[in-house]
C-alpha positions in Angstrom: 110.1 -72.3 -104.3 109.4 -69.5 -106.9 106.0 -70.9 -107.7 105.1 -71.4 -104.0 106.3 -67.9 -103.4 104.5 -66.5 -106.4 101.6 -68.5 -105.7 101.2 -67.0 -101.7 101.7 -63.5 -103.3 98.9 -63.9 -105.5 96.8 -65.6 -102.5 97.8 -62.6 -100.3 96.8 -59.9 -103.1 93.7 -61.3 -103.8 92.7 -61.9 -100.1 93.8 -58.3 -99.4 91.6 -56.8 -102.2 88.6 -59.0 -100.9 89.5 -57.6 -97.2 89.6 -54.2 -98.6 86.6 -54.2 -100.4 84.9 -55.9 -97.4 86.0 -53.0 -95.1 84.9 -50.4 -97.5 81.3 -51.6 -97.8 80.4 -53.8 -95.3 82.4 -52.9 -92.5 82.2 -49.1 -93.0 78.2 -49.2 -91.5 79.8 -51.1 -88.2 83.0 -50.0 -87.5 84.1 -46.4 -86.2 86.6 -44.5 -88.2 89.4 -45.3 -86.4 88.7 -48.9 -86.3 88.2 -49.0 -90.3 91.5 -46.9 -90.5 93.2 -49.7 -88.4 91.8 -52.5 -90.4 92.8 -50.7 -93.6 96.5 -50.6 -92.4 96.2 -54.3 -92.3 95.1 -54.6 -95.8 97.5 -52.1 -97.0 100.6 -54.2 -95.3 99.0 -57.4 -96.5 99.1 -55.9 -100.1 102.9 -54.2 -99.6 104.1 -57.8 -98.9 102.3 -59.6 -101.6 104.0 -57.5 -104.0 107.1 -58.1 -102.2 106.9 -61.8 -102.3 106.0 -61.4 -106.0 109.2 -59.5 -106.5 111.1 -62.0 -104.5 109.8 -64.8 -106.5 110.8 -63.3 -109.8 114.2 -61.9 -109.3 116.7 -64.3 -110.2 119.7 -62.8 -107.9 118.5 -64.5 -104.7 119.8 -67.8 -103.5 117.1 -70.4 -103.0 118.0 -70.6 -99.2 117.5 -66.1 -99.2 114.4 -66.7 -100.6 113.1 -69.4 -98.5 114.3 -67.5 -95.2 112.4 -64.5 -96.5 109.2 -66.1 -97.8 109.0 -67.7 -94.0 109.5 -64.3 -92.4 106.7 -62.6 -94.5 104.2 -65.4 -94.3 104.4 -65.6 -90.6 104.8 -61.6 -90.6 101.7 -61.1 -92.6 99.7 -63.6 -90.3 100.8 -62.3 -87.3 100.5 -58.5 -88.1 97.8 -58.1 -90.6 96.0 -61.0 -89.4 96.1 -59.6 -85.6 94.9 -56.1 -86.9 91.9 -57.6 -88.6 90.9 -59.1 -85.2 91.5 -56.3 -83.3 89.7 -54.0 -85.6 86.9 -55.9 -85.7 86.9 -57.1 -82.0 83.4 -55.3 -81.0 82.0 -57.3 -83.8 82.7 -60.7 -81.9 81.2 -61.0 -78.5 82.4 -64.3 -77.9 86.2 -63.4 -77.7 88.3 -60.7 -76.8 90.8 -60.2 -79.2 93.1 -57.5 -77.3 94.6 -60.4 -75.6 96.6 -61.3 -78.9 97.8 -57.8 -79.4 101.3 -58.6 -78.6 101.7 -60.4 -81.6 101.2 -57.4 -84.1 104.5 -56.0 -83.3 106.2 -59.7 -83.3 104.4 -59.7 -87.1 106.1 -56.5 -87.5 109.5 -57.4 -86.6 109.4 -60.6 -88.9 108.1 -58.2 -91.7 111.2 -55.8 -91.2 113.5 -58.8 -91.0 112.3 -60.0 -94.2 113.5 -56.8 -95.9 116.7 -56.8 -93.8 117.4 -60.6 -95.1 116.9 -59.1 -98.7 119.1 -56.0 -98.2 122.2 -58.1 -96.8 121.8 -60.5 -99.6 121.7 -57.7 -102.3 124.7 -56.0 -100.7 126.4 -59.5 -100.3 125.8 -60.2 -104.1 127.3 -56.7 -104.8 130.7 -57.3 -103.3 
């Protein structure tokens, strides 16, 4: 599980850097300032959670079960939260589909990310008792 978690962290981090560069260079010319800021929010949260997964994969104090729960919450959370933000921010560039209909998944993704941090907190405080 640790290898899978750290590998996923590396992939999420790599994709965040690629998308950040893409946003700063290619999208800067075609998106409004607000849309670009929204896109950057998705990149920022993806990178935060790439680092979070790296941390989870490397710390020895969590059980395998806790790491698996956190991994699943973060993986799904990043896909829903950052993924929907990317699509919503670039919605005007895709005339074949209106991504506004998937906007409801953004807060679901956020809730999953918050849940992952909550699982970490609960497990760390439980370990200290």
